C-alpha positions, 0 to 999 in steps of 0.5 A, spaced: 880 637 201 884 643 202 878 648 204 875 642 208 881 641 212 882 649 213 875 649 215 876 644 220 882 647 223 879 654 224 873 651 227 877 647 232 882 652 234 876 657 235 872 652 239 878 651 244 880 658 245 872 660 245 871 655 251 877 657 255 876 664 255 868 663 256 870 658 262 875 663 265 870 669 265 864 665 267 868 662 273 870 669 275 863 671 275 860 665 279 865 662 284 865 654 283 861 649 287 866 647 292 869 654 293 865 655 300 868 658 306 864 654 311 860 647 309 853 648 310 850 642 315 844 639 313 839 637 318 839 630 321 835 625 318 830 621 322 832 613 324 825 610 322 821 611 316 814 612 317 808 608 314 804 610 309 798 610 313 801 615 318 803 619 312 796 619 310 794 621 317 799 627 317 796 629 310 789 629 313 790 632 320 788 639 318 794 642 319 797 647 315 803 646 311 808 651 309 809 648 302 804 643 298 808 640 292 804 636 286 807 631 283 812 625 285 817 625 279 824 627 280 823 635 280 817 634 285 821 629 290 827 634 289 822 640 291 820 636 297 827 634 300 829 642 299 823 645 302 823 640 308 831 641 309 830 648 310 825 647 315 819 648 312 813 644 313 812 640 307 807 635 304 808 632 297 802 628 293 802 624 287 796 622 283 800 615 281 806 613 284 813 616 285 817 616 278 811 613 275 811 618 269 817 620 265 822 620 271 822 612 270 823 612 263 829 616 261 836 614 258 838 613 265 844 618 264 846 623 268 849 628 263 851 635 261 849 634 254 855 634 249 850 636 243 848 642 247 855 644 248 857 643 240 851 648 239 853 653 244 860 653 241 858 653 234 852 658 235 856 662 240 850 661 245 851 663 252 844 661 254 846 653 252 853 654 255 850 656 262 845 650 261 851 645 260 855 648 265 850 647 270 848 640 268 855 638 269 856 641 276 849 637 278 852 631 275 858 631 280 853 632 285 848 626 284 854 622 283 857 624 290 850 624 293 848 617 291 854 613 290 850 606 290 845 608 285 849 612 280 856 611 277 861 614 272 860 610 265 865 611 259 861 612 252 865 611 246 864 615 240 866 611 234 869 615 228 869 613 221 872 619 217 879 621 219 878 628 219 872 627 224 878 625 229 881 632 231 874 635 231 870 630 236 877 630 240 877 638 241 869 638 242 869 632 247 875 636 251 871 642 251 866 638 255 871 636 260 874 643 260 867 646 262 866 641 267 872 644 270 874 641 277 867 637 277 869 633 271 868 625 272 874 623 268 878 625 263 876 623 256 881 620 251 882 617 244 883 610 242 886 607 236 882 602 231 885 596 235 884 599 242 877 601 240 875 594 238 878 591 244 874 595 248 867 594 244 868 588 240 861 588 237 863 595 233 863 595 225 870 595 223 870 597 216 872 604 215 873 605 223 879 610 224 878 610 231 874 612 237 873 618 242 871 616 249 868 621 254 865 620 261 858 621 264 854 618 269 849 613 269 843 611 274 837 607 276 832 613 275 826 610 278 830 608 285 833 615 285 827 618 285 824 614 290 830 615 294 830 622 294 822 622 296 824 617 302 830 622 304 825 627 304 820 623 308 826 621 313 827 629 314 819 630 316 816 631 310 809 628 308 810 624 302 804 620 299 803 617 293 796 615 289 793 621 292 790 626 286 789 633 286 782 635 284 781 642 286 785 648 288 782 653 293 783 660 294 782 666 299 783 673 300 790 675 302 787 681 305 789 686 300 783 684 295 788 679 291 786 671 291 791 667 293 792 659 293 791 656 300 790 649 299 787 643 295 782 638 295 785 631 294 783 624 293 786 618 296 786 612 291 787 607 295 781 608 300 777 613 296 777 618 301 776 625 299 779 631 303 782 638 304 789 640 305 791 647 307 798 650 305 801 657 304 804 655 298 803 650 292 808 648 287 806 645 281 811 640 279 807 635 274 812 634 268 807 633 262 801 635 266 803 642 268 798 645 264 792 641 267 794 644 274 795 651 271 788 651 268 786 649 275 788 655 278 786 659 272 782 656 266 784 662 261 792 661 261 795 658 255 798 651 254 806 651 255 807 644 254 809 641 248 810 633 249 815 629 245 815 621 245 822 618 247 822 611 246 827 606 249 828 599 247 832 593 252 836 588 248 840 582 251 847 584 255 851 581 249 849 587 245 854 591 249 860 591 253 859 591 261 862 597 262 862 601 255 856 605 252 856 608 245 854 614 242 851 615 235 852 622 234 848 623 227 842 618 226 838 618 219 833 623 223 839 628 226 838 625 233 843 622 238 842 615 239 845 612 246 847 604 246 848 603 254 849 597 258 844 597 264 843 592 269 846 587 265 842 588 259 843 594 254 838 600 253 838 603 246 834 610 244 831 615 244 826 617 239 823 624 239 816 625 236 810 629 238 805 626 242 799 626 246 799 627 253 797 621 257 798 617 263 799 611 259 804 612 253 806 606 249 811 604 244 810 603 237 813 598 232 815 604 228 819 607 233 822 600 235 824 599 228 827 606 227 832 604 233 834 597 231 835 600 224 840 605 227 844 601 231 845 596 225 849 601 222 854 600 228 855 593 230 859 588 226 856 582 222 856 577 228 851 581 231 845 580 228 840 585 230 833 581 231 826 584 233 825 578 237 831 580 242 827 586 244 826 584 251 822 590 253 820 597 250 817 603 253 815 610 252 817 617 256 813 623 255 819 629 254 815 635 257 818 641 253 815 648 255 815 655 252 817 660 257 810 664 260 815 669 263 817 671 256 812 675 251 814 670 245 811 664 248 812 660 241 819 658 242 821 652 247 825 654 253 832 650 253 832 650 260 827 649 266 823 655 267 820 657 274 813 661 273 809 665 279 802 666 277 798 672 280 795 667 285 802 664 287 802 658 284 809 656 283 810 652 276 817 648 275 817 645 268 822 643 263 829 641 265 832 634 265 833 629 270 840 631 271 839 638 274 833 636 278 836 638 285 838 645 282 831 646 279 828 644 286 833 649 289 830 655 284 823 653 285 823 653 293 827 660 292 821 663 288 816 660 293 819 663 299 819 670 296 812 669 293 809 666 299 813 670 304 815 663 307 819 663 313 824 657 313 829 656 318 835 656 313 834 661 308 839 657 303 839 650 300 843 645 303 841 639 298 848 639 295 851 636 301 846 631 303 847 624 302 840 621 300 837 614 302 842 609 302 848 613 301 851 615 307 854 608 309 855 605 302 862 603 300 864 599 294 865 593 297 859 593 302 856 587 298 861 582 301 859 583 308 852 581 306 855 575 303 859 573 309 854 575 314 847 573 311 849 567 306 846 571 300 849 569 293 854 574 291 850 576 285 844 578 289 848 581 294 851 586 289 844 588 287 842 589 294 848 594 295 847 597 289 839 598 289 839 600 297 845 602 299 846 601 306 839 599 307 841 593 304 842 590 311 835 591 313 832 588 306 837 582 308 834 581 315 827 580 311 829 574 307 827 567 307 831 561 308 832 557 302 833 550 305 839 549 301 846 549 303 848 555 299 845 560 299 842 560 306 837 566 305 834 569 299 829 566 294 829 569 287 822 571 284 825 569 277 831 565 276 834 570 271 834 576 275 837 577 282 831 580 285 829 576 292 822 575 296 825 580 301 825 586 296 817 585 295 816 586 303 821 591 303 818 595 297 811 595 301 815 599 306 817 604 301 810 605 299 809 600 294 801 600 294 800 595 288 803 590 283 805 595 278 809 599 283 813 593 285 815 590 278 816 597 275 819 602 280 821 598 286 824 592 282 826 594 275 823 587 272 818 590 267 823 595 264 829 589 263 824 583 261 817 584 260 816 576 259 820 575 266 816 580 269 809 577 267 812 570 269 814 573 276 807 576 277 804 571 281 809 570 286 810 578 287 802 578 288 802 572 293 808 576 297 804 583 297 798 580 298 801 577 305 803 584 307 797 588 305 792 583 307 789 582 300 783 577 298 784 572 293 779 577 288 784 583 290 790 578 288 787 576 281 785 584 280 792 586 281 795 581 276 790 583 271 792 590 272 799 589 272 798 584 266 795 590 262 801 595 264 806 590 261 802 589 255 801 596 253 806 600 256 812 595 257 811 593 250 809 586 251 803 587 246 807 590 241 812 584 241 806 579 240 803 584 234 810 584 231 810 576 231 803 576 228 805 580 222 811 575 220 809 571 213 811 564 213 818 563 210 820 556 210 822 551 205 818 545 203 823 540 207 823 545 213 815 545 213 815 537 213 820 537 219 816 542 223 809 538 221 812 532 224 815 535 230 808 538 231 804 531 230 809 528 235 807 532 241 799 532 238 799 524 240 792 524 239 791 527 232 787 533 235 790 538 230 792 542 236 796 542 242 793 543 249 796 544 255 796 537 257 800 535 251 805 540 253 805 537 260 806 530 258 812 532 253 815 535 259 815 529 263 818 525 258 824 530 259 824 530 267 820 536 268 814 533 271 814 539 277 813 545 273 807 549 275 801 550 272 803 558 271 809 556 267 805 551 263 801 557 261 807 561 260 810 556 255 803 556 251 802 564 251 809 564 247 806 561 241 798 562 242 798 568 238 790 568 237 789 567 245 785 561 245 788 556 249 791 552 244 797 551 239 795 550 232 799 548 226 799 555 223 801 558 229 807 553 230 810 554 223 809 562 224 813 561 230 819 557 227 819 562 221 820 568 226 825 564 229 829 563 222 828 570 220 830 573 227 824 576 229 823 572 235 829 570 239 827 563 242 821 559 244 821 554 249 815 550 245 820 550 239 825 547 243 820 542 246 818 539 239 825 539 237 827 535 243 821 530 242 824 529 235 831 528 237 828 523 242 824 519 237 830 519 232 834 516 237 829 510 239 828 509 232 836 508 231 836 503 237 831 499 233 835 498 227 841 496 230 841 488 232 844 486 238 849 481 235 852 487 231 852 492 237 855 487 242 861 486 237 860 478 237 862 474 231 
């Protein structure tokens, strides 16, 4: 014990002294972010956002762009904003939608990396230290540039061994110290009692206390979209659903073959055409090597993809404003447990995977996360498989550095590589440092391709992105008072759109009620309204998946709710985009496939099918009786008409056909359009074991049983006795 205490003391003291000295020395070499003699003035943005049709017209015009960026994720959008605000004629193309890949599937954190700092200090790794410091600087910049989409979030690190309290406390204080004057808020220690007060779901046995530190949290897909829209407002041509098919080269006059453009295809119209550009930037994340091989088929691959799965649980799993960090899971990874949009995110895993456009979560990864979070929650919180509302997989594009001879080891930070033909590749890095990555990339592009920007240096550090300029924390009150929106809806609009929320509210339809006056919800459980669908089309949403996954975040929050809202969403999009009936059905089918595969609906359904029936004899008899009460014609199965008849008995006669089908689909595991007895028994067993959270069909059967018992009781009691007469 004495040797352990000595070791802890030495480590703690060394870490503190080392960090202080390193921070002081490096800050002497590099002037702080805020130490500038004169604030750089970014150019003014345009008032109007041009339509996608006009963007496509610009792309097809035949004019030569200074920069053509391939990839519409965080890094690509950041490059577009950096380039256009320097005065370069900029175009961006994305084969799918903005943030459709890794950028919408993150942990939603804006962070420097506590674990990286630990490794940097204990391993005396200067490179990792610089990476953490840069990320912490960029964390502050993101919080300032998009105050509506990003906010500070306290994260608790519970401690279950007393000797770890000083160790973790010093480590987190070092994290604050490295951030310097760009720190979000100071970390602090909590006693056991205070920790349980702030995070009552925590397991109390052996809890010694907790350390709370601050990082940032964001809505990642909308953040990426906002960056792309800001670039568009400054004059960049940004086009989603446009794929690069081929890269073009020309002789630069010295005999060297350099890139001069690309052949692209617009997936919405099917047209193929050429785009001329002086410089091409490859910002395609996991697909980095695809574009590199277009440039030179002989290059070695540098991307090493890793799958990171997250799950979404109901909001009651965590407090509204406190996250949790598990620093030592069974496989050595860090797992976060964070409140987000009134739900709870848990993740992530880290497994090698194949590069694909459609990554899918697996049952094993979901079960791993559930098993890990069970270790930190008390007995009142039963961690159930059925509580998984949504699950998704993102591909983390780890890369080896092609600038170095040793390409076996993975780069810890981002890399910028210039090929012999001047293809500028930006790879690696993380969401938090997207702006710095873009700055380094455009710097390299200007130098390699001899571009002539109006402003030689980046101005994005001082730029508010779309929605951030006029936003205030109390802006939602004006939305309530001026438009008659529900308070919850107004808060959601203000946080998602910033000062553009007023433009969204103006498009909302009347409810026909006394209150709220406008804003018809597309799903009763979420604050998304009809106007957001119409506004989403103006934000370049081209199909139903663009809408449910990235303009709204419904598919990430609750996959079943997204499925239920699809018909309404497609009706409104159909009006805006002039869809035919066949096109609407095609969109619903494509979106349903997306929800089933990429958002976890299929793996959720499959988990139910594997559940054995574990019911007592009495329970089975009870459920058989309830099943027969709904199957009044003794067909041996329950049809959709049986469900409709049962609902009418309880005053729900106005329920739509789509809602009836949703109730049926919850329990119809073999997908034959009817409910058999064994499916019902399997569902009830799954509810009993916690593998399924609830079922509307099960509740309907229970109510039918209670109704019959009440009627039977009335028949047994005579009029004389019930009336009290003697």
